N, C-alpha and C positions, 0 to 999 in steps of 0.2 A: 819746619823744614821748607826751604825754598823749592818750588817745583818748576817754575817757568824759566825761560831763557832771556838773556839780555838782547840777543840778536838771533836771526835765523837766515840761512842761505836762500837766495832766490835765483834760480837758473836764468841765464841770459836768454836762452831759447826754450820757451815753454811748449808743451805738446799741444796737440789739436784740441783737446778738451777746453783749454783756456782760450784758444783762438775762437772757438765756437761761442763761448760766453761773451767775449768782446764783440764778436760779430752780431750777436743778438741784442746785447745791452749797451754796446759802445764802451767808452772808457769807464763809465760808471760801473759796469759789470766787472771789469778788471780791478778797479779800485776797491770794490766791495770785497772781492775774493782776497786781495792782499790784506785788507783790514781784518778779515776773518782769520787769516793766518797769524797776524799780529796778536789777535785775541787768544788764539789757541796756544801759540808758542810762549806768549808772555804770561799766560794764566796757568792752567794745569800743565801745559807743556806738550801734551800729546792729544788733547781733546778739549772741547768746550761744550757746555750745555746750550741747547737751542730750543727755547720755548717761545710762545707768543709774546710773553712779557719781555724776554731777552731781545726778540726781534724788534719790538717797539722801541726799547731804549737804544739798541744798536742803530736802528734806522735814524733816530733823532741825533745820535752822536755823530754819525758820518754824514748826515745831511741829505740822505737819499730817500728817507721815509720808509716806514715799516713794510708797506705794500710792495715797493720795488725790491727791497732787500729780500723779502720772503720769496718773490719770484726768482731772484738770482740764486738764492740758496736751493730752491727746488730744482732749478736747471742744473746746478752744480752736482746735486745728488743724482739726478737722472743721468748725467754724463760721467759719473764715477769719480769726480773730484773728491767727494766725500762718500763714505761707505753708506749704502742705502739701508742695510739690515740694522746697523747700530743706530742710524738716524731714526728709523721707524720704531725700533724696540725701546731705545733708551733716551731718545731725543737729544743726541749729541752729534757733533761734527768732528770727524776724524777720518784717517785713511791709513793704508799700509805705509805710504810714502812719508806722511807726517810722523808716524810713530817711529819709523826707521831713522829719520833725520834727527828726531828728538833724542833717541837713545844713543845715537852716535855723539851728539853734542854733550850729553851728560855722562859719558863713559868714564870720566876721571873722578866723578863724584863718588864718595864712599858708599852712599846708599840712595837708591832711587825707588820710590814706591809707585806701583802702577796697579790699576784695578783689572783683575783677570777677565771680568765680563766684557771689558772694553778692548782687550788685546786682539789685534789682528795678525801679529807676528808669530812665527813658529818658534819653538823653544831654542832651536839652533841660532836664531837671530837675536837672542836676548843675552846680554852680558851678565857676568856674575854679580855685579853690584846692584842688579835690579831685584827688588823685593816685591813679589806678586801677592797682593792682598785678595781676600775672597776666594781662597782655595776650595771652599765648600759652596762655590757659586752655583753648581748644578742643583744642589738641594735648595738653595735660596731661590733660584730661578723657578724651580718646580713649584715651591710654595707660592711664589709671586704669581705664577700662571694660574694656580688654583684660585688665589684671591681675586685676580683680575677676572676670571671666568665667573666667579660668584658675584662680583660687582656688576658685570655685564648682564647677568641673568636678573639681578635685582633691578637694574635700570630698565630692562625690557618690561619687567612686570609692572613697575611704576608707570612707565610710558603707556602700557596697555590700559591700566586702570584709569590714568588721566584722560586717555582718548575716549573711553566709554563715558566718563563723567562729563567730558567736554561735549560729546554728542548729545547726551541727555540735557545738558544746560542749553545748548543751541536750540533743541527741539522745544523746550519749555518756554524760552524767550520768544520764539516764533509763534508759539501757541497763544501767548499773552497778547502780543501785538495784533495778531489776527482777530482775537476776541474783542480787544479794546478799541483798536483803531482800524480794523479791517484792512491791514496791509502787512507786508513783510518788513522786518527791521532792516535798516541799512547795516553794512559791516561795522560802522562806528557804533551804532546803537547796540548791536549784538555784543560787542566787546564791553561797552560801557555798562550795560545792565549786568553782565557777568562779573564785572569789577565790583558792583554793588553787592552781589551775592557772596563774593569771596571772603570778606571779613566775617561773614555770618556762618562760616563752616561749609560753604557750598550750597547746592540746591536743597539739601535735606537738613541744613543747620537751623539753629534756633532763630526765631524772628523772621524767617523767610516768608511766612504767611503775611506778616505785617508789611514787608516790603512789597509784596504783590498787591496788597490792599491799597498801599500808597499809589501804586500805578493805576489801580482802578479809580481811585479818587481823582487822580490827575485827568483821567478820561472823562469822568463825570463833570469835571470843571472845565472841560473843553480845551485842554492843553495836552501836547505830546512832548513837552520839554522834560528832559531827564533831570535838569537842574531843579525843577519843581518837585519831582519825585524824591530827589536827594534831600531837599529841604524838609519835605513832609516827614520822611523817615527819620531824619535827624531830630525833628521835634518830638516824635514818639519816644525815641530812645532817651532823650533828655528828660522827658516827663515820666519815665518809668512805665509806659504803656506796654503791656506784654501780651495782649490778646486782641482778637478782632472786635469784641464787644467794647472794650475800652477805646479802641481806635475810632469806631464809628461815633461813639458818644462824644469823644473829643472833637472830631471834625464838625459834627452837627452843632455842638455848642459854640465852636469857634466861628462858624459861618453865621449863626444866629446873632452873635455879638457884633459881627461886622455888617449886619443888615442884609446878608445874602439870602436868609430864610425868613 
């Protein structure tokens, strides 16, 4: 079933909201709003989805860029061209005026489907040919809110756990640099060493002791290069070395063969 329109009316004299958009962004602002109306009326008819991905593609399509388009959309929401509540809750662009004009344009169609959660019009403004889907939207919204709150709590818990692990990792790396090279690691070194830990399951994962022994051997060899540490550790893993005894035995044998000992 077709939802969108072939054309839509555009008033000759637009209100102050549109004039402010044009005053702030020039003709680009006006053009982007008109393009958005085209997307709305030509697509679902009374709304369009608006996510970061949509903004990226839309910005490329109209040649303004995602950043500029997003600023214009934010300004349009702020000034009431698009409904703020539905934008923030469902990530859609719509308004009372858009919905009213759409339903007037499709009044002769036998059946028009609209989503109840997205409706801004009162029942008296809706014609008989309109079929409202999601009559149990209140129950669905309640369940959605519960699910959203659960996800937010889970996200906070994960973030808190990650922050504690990150603090522990930072402290351990600083401790190693102080002991081995008597200095603080640079921000790059701090990140790079933690990147070495990450595939091992974090600071408490398997083979972490071997990684730290590789750093100690680098210090004994008179180098602070992380590339040297990476190569050492890679050699241990390739040769199946799993404990500190095997590690020192391998390094001593290797340096003896190379004439360093």
